[in-house]
N, C-alpha and C positions, 0 to 999 in steps of 0.2 A: 454297142448297137443292141438293141433289143430282140432276141430270137426266142423260139422255143428250145427246150433244153434237148441235148443229144439223145440218140437212141442208143443203146449201147447192148452188146452182148454179153452173156455171162462166160463163166470158165467152161461151162458145158459146151461151149462151141468150137468147134473144131478150128476155124480160122475167125479172125477179127472181121466182123462184117460191117461195113460202113452204112448203118441203118440211117433213114432219113429221120429227121426230129420231127415233134408233134406242135407242133403248133399256136181503113176513109176519115173526113173531117166535117164540120157543119157551116152553113153558109151565115152570113152576118147582113141584116138589112139596116139600111142608113135611116136614122131617125128623121122624119120630116116634119118641120115646124109650120104652123101657120104662115102664109105669106104676109109680110108687113103691109099695112095699108099705106096708099100713097099719101104723101105729106099734102094736107089740105091748104088751099090758097088762103092769103091774109084777108079776113073779112073787114069791109069798110064801113059798115055801120053797126050800130049797137044791138039792133034786131038781130043781124045776121051773128054777130057774136055770141047773144044769149042762145040764138038757134043751134049755134055749133056746140054751147056747152050742153045744152040739153041732148043733142045727139051722142055728144061723148058719154054722158050719163047712160044712155041705152046701151052702149057697147058691152060694158061688163055683164049688164043681165043677160044679154043674148049670148055672151060666151058662157055663163053660168048655165043658162038653160042647156045650151048645146051639151055640154058635159054630162047632163044626167039624161040626155034623150036616150031612146031605146035605139039598139043596133042599127045601123045604117040612116039615121036621122042625125041632124044637128052637126054636120061636119064642118070643118073650118071653112073659110073665104075661098079656098083654091079647091075645094071640094076633095082634099086628098085625105089620108088616114090619119087621124087624130094619133097623139103620142104624149107620152108622159114627159115631164122634164129630163130625164136622165135618159130616155130613149130604151129601148129593147131590142135584143138579139133574137134571131129567129133560130129555131134549132128542130132538125127534124125527127120524127119520131124513130124508136130502135128499129135497128135493121132485123127485118124477117129471119126467124131462126131456119134451118135446114129442118125439112120435116123428116121425122123418125121412119116413117113407110119408105121415102125414096132412098135413105141410107141403107135400110134393110135390103132394098132390092138391089142396091150397087155392091153391097156386101157379098150376096148370093152370087151376083154374076161374076165378081172376082175371084171367089173362092171355089166354086163349082167345079171347074175343070182342073184346078190343082187337088181337089179332093178325089177326082176320079183318078189322077195321075199316082196319087199317093197309094190307093187301094190297089193299083196296078203293080207298085213296087212290093206291095206285101204278098201278092200273090205270084210274084216271078220266082224262077228256079235260078239257082246260082249259076253263074257264068255269064254268056253274052245276052240272055234275055234278061237277067238281073240288072246288068249295066246299061243296056238300053231302056230300061224301065226307069232308072235313076236320071239319066240323062234326060228323058222326058219330063219328069217331075221337078227337075230343076228349072228347066225352062219356063213350065208352069208357074213355079214359085217367083220366078223373078217377074213374070208378067202380072201375077197377081199383087205381088209387092208396088209394082210401078201404078196400077190402077188405084190401089189405097191411096197413095199419095196424091193422087189427082182428084179424088172424090171428095164433094161437099160433105162435111161432117157436123152432125150436131154437137153441140158443144159439152155435153155429157160423154160424148164419144172421143172427144179429140185425143185424148192422152192413150186411151186403148187403142185408137186406129193407128196412131204412129208407132206404138211399141209394135204392134201385128204387123206392119209393113217393114219394120226394120229387122225383126225376127225371121219374116220370109227372105229377106234379103241373105241371112246369115244360113237359113236352110238350104238355100240353093247352093251356095258354096260348099257345105257340107257334103250335100249329096253327091254333088260332082267329085269332091275329093275322097270320098268312101268307095267309090268305083273300083272293084277289084281287077288286079292286072292280069288274073289269069296264071300267074306265075305260081312257081312252088313255094318259094316264101312269101305268102301274102295271105294276111288275115281276112275273114269273110268280110264283104261289104256290110253285113248285118251287125258285126263286132264294130266295126269303124264308126258307123253311124250310132251305135249304142253309146259310145264314147264321147260324142258330139254333145255341146250344150244346145244347139239351136231347137232341137225337137221339144226341150222341156220348155224353153222360152216362148214357141210357138203356141205351145199347151196353155200355159199362164196367160198369154194376152188374149186367146181366143175367149178363155173361161171369163176373164175381166168383161169384155163386150158382152157375151152371153147373160153375164149376171144383170147387166144393163138392158137386157131385152133385145140384143141385138145378136142373133145366132152366127157364132163364128167359129163353128165346131169342125175340125178337121180330123180325119182317121189317120194318124201318123202309121208308118209301117212298122212292123214289128221288128225288134233288135235282139241281138244275143250279147250275153256277157263275154268278156275275153276268158278264153278257156286256160286251163293249166295242166293240159294232158302230159302225162309222162310214163314211160316204160320202167319196169322194174329195172335195177342195175344189173348189167350184164346180160340183158335180153338181147337175142338176136332178132335184127330187122330183117336180115336175109342171111340164110346160112346155105353153102354149097356142100360139095363132097368134101370131107375132112379126113384123110387116114395116114398124115404124116405124123412126124415125131416134133415138129417146131412149135415153140410157145410163145405167144404174143401176149405182154401185160399193158394195160393201157391205163395211166392214171391221170384223173382230169382234176388240174388244181385251178380251172377256171370258174368263174361265179355264175356260169349256164351250163344245162346237160350238153351232151356232146353225143355224136354218132360217128364211129370210125369205121371206114371202109375200104377194103384191100380188093385190088382187082388185077387180074392176069390178062392182058390183051383186051379185049372187049368185053369179058366176061367177069360178073363180081363173084369173088370167091367168098366173103363174108362180110356182113355189117353188123356190129356190135354197139348197143347203147350204153353209155357209162354216165351217170348221174354226177351232177357238180360236187366236188370234194370226195369221190369214190375212184376206185380202180376196179377193173375186169381183167380177166385173163381168158383167153382164148387158147385152148391147146390142140393137138393133133393137125397142126398147120403143114401142109405140104411143102416139099420142097420147091423153090422158084423164087423168081423175082416179080415184086409186086408193085404197083403203084398205090400210093397210100394217100387217101383223103379224109377229111374230116369236116363236119358241120356241126356248129354250135348255135344255140339259142332256147326259146321258150315255147312251150306247149306245142308238143309234137303232132302234127297230122300225119296219121298213117297212111292215108288214101294218097297223099301227096309225097310221102317219103322226107318230110322236112317240117322243121319248127316254122311257126308262122309268126313270130315275134323276135326281134332282135337277131337273127339269123345271118348266119355267114358261112359261106362255102370256100375252103381251102384244099390246097393240095401240097404234099411235100415236094420238094425239087428233088431229092434223092429218093431212090427206090429202096425197098426193104429187101433184102436177100434171105431166103433160109435154105440151109445146106443140112443134108443128113450125110454123114460118112462114117463107113465101118473102119474101126481101128482094133487092134490088137485089145482083146478083154472087152471089147464092148463096141458101143455106138455113140458117136458124137452128133450132137443137132444144136441147131440155133435156138437160142431163148433171147428174145429182143423185148426191150422195155420202151414205152413213149410215153413222156410226160408232156401234158398239154398246157401246162402253165408257162408263161413268157417267163425268161429271165436274163439277166445281164450277162453277156459272154457266151451264151448258148451258141450252137453252132449248126443249128436245123433251120434251112431256110424253108420258107412256104410261098405261094402265089395263091392269089384269089382266082376263083374259079367260077364262071358263069352259072347261074343256078341249072339252066338247062343243060349244062355239060357234066354235072354232077352225077356220078352213078347212082340208079336206083337200088 
């Protein structure tokens, strides 16, 4: 079982103290051929035969003259449309393209409310006002994305419009997820939003459409980079009255900085900052029994007395007891050492503590 190493007392201690461990398609027209002439009755006389022959000779001439007649004249016997031997198919003209002006209007209508909401995020104060502004902007981003997806778009803007709609969907999700919890162990929403990819995607898609003549400019809210705030090793986050003889050494073998806090009753005796891979010693610890807490993480937020990333809050199950005893020839006092790195076989048990219950 993996536990934190035991706290131990030195020989200076008067008694052994059990200190707690750490850690669309086209239409087709059918070709119409001229109607076939009805079969002529058999002629009974030679004159009739000759007349028929003369009539037959005139027909090709008529047909020939009709083919060269101007439009609207010389149509076939059925007075229908003339056609070639192979027939011809009807193809409609090209579909009218979306007017750029109409698309610009739709773009402004979709993005205007979102731009206003993003400006409100930019101006909001941390806490509740910022969270409410983030929620409102997320709803506007969703609405704008749906509007763009349903907008008729000019051919040259199809790709950019699709990219912008997709980026706005992602932005809505990131705006919601960056909302601050208001708790101690929470990065600023502006830090979370600064680490998201969607704002940059929205910016690139907007620039692409703007370069084509379709203004898609949005003012994205300001963001902040993740901080790496640290105190000097051994710095006191809180220090009460200490006038005893006890001594406490904290060894931090974890990969993150830590703050150890000792309390008596509801009061914090002291809190000391110990950097990763370092140790710190607190002297003049008063005699008494103490509850031992510690928190680890990155980027120390002094206003909330907690780390903002990878933070954990824990408490040792056993208490730390310091005693001062007068003995012949002098005074004995307790010296405790807590090692926060976990080891196999350690006997120091810890329990997670809700952030709100961790002493300031």
